[in-house]
C-alpha positions, 0 to 999 in steps of 0.5 A: 446774091451768090452762094460762095462755096468753101475753099477748094484746094489746088489739084481739086477737080470741080464741076464748072460752068466754064465760060465759052471762048471770049465770054464771061457768062457761065456756060449752061453745060457744066464740065470738069475743071482742074483747080490750079490756083486758089486766091483767098485774099477775100475769104470767105469769097474765094476765086480760083484759076481753073483749067478746062476739061473735056471728054472729047478728042482725048487721043489728040493732045496738043502742048499744054494738055494731058489726059486722065484716063481709065488706064490710070487706074487708081488715079482715074478713080481719085479724079472722080471722072466718068470718062477719059478726060483731057485738061487743057491748061492753055484754056484757063480762067480765074473765076469766082468760086460761087454758084454762078460758075460752079455746081454740085456734080451728079451724085454729089460724091463729096457732099454738097460741094462742086468737088468731083475728085482730085489730081492723084500724086502719080499724075503730078509729072504729067500735069506739070509738063502740060503746065510748063508747055502751056506757059507760052500759049495761054488762051481763054 
């Protein structure tokens, strides 16, 4: 039986076992993911649309991607990330917000929940531009 986490918020950065390309099985390695949408029609069992995060190739950006980096200062700290991280909004999936796909990050910065941090308001324009650019190129 799955353990369901409490309701997240859009803009939360969470610790996610984001499935590999064309798979539904949770990945073994967790990674940061950005919560884009929360569905509460089956509360307290929530599902979320999350965007893929990676610390690889952060200096190479394609349409639909944006970076949260150390140079973002307070926004980087609010995100709770350890490394500069690129979020790819063309790689987004709807997942059940349970322990199959999400886990508590190292150090549990927000207690026993998958939350790592949040998208700082100063990054909203950057994220919105990536979201608009991703609209025509969504892939899983």
